[in-house]
C-alpha positions, -999 to 999 in steps of 0.1 A, spaced: 85 -302 359 111 -290 384 143 -309 388 151 -322 424 188 -329 417 211 -298 420 240 -299 398 269 -275 399 267 -250 371 295 -252 345 311 -220 336 321 -217 299 351 -194 292 348 -169 266 367 -177 233 379 -142 226 394 -151 193 362 -164 178 341 -137 193 362 -108 180 367 -124 147 330 -128 143 324 -91 152 351 -81 128 336 -100 98 301 -87 106 314 -52 108 334 -55 75 304 -71 59 283 -40 69 309 -16 56 312 -35 24 274 -36 18 270 0 25 299 10 3 319 27 30 349 7 21 353 4 -18 389 -4 -21 398 -42 -16 433 -34 -5 419 -13 24 394 -41 32 421 -67 33 443 -44 55 416 -38 81 408 -75 81 445 -83 88 447 -57 115 415 -68 131 425 -105 132 460 -94 147 441 -75 173 418 -105 180 448 -129 182 467 -105 207 435 -103 229 431 -141 228 469 -146 237 465 -121 266 433 -137 279 450 -171 279 481 -158 298 457 -141 324 436 -172 327 468 -193 333 462 -219 308 
């Protein structure tokens, strides 16, 4: 049944920190399961660098948005 009332569409802003953190953990999980990364120290280092990158992107996105 079609709606007769037109409402303005709400635009959701991308949460870059959450998006990049999720991608990072999925990729690290795949690398861990496939045994590409075997050393826990390397895994932690890649995770910390990835989270730092995600944080930097989130900060830049917030500055660009002006909020």
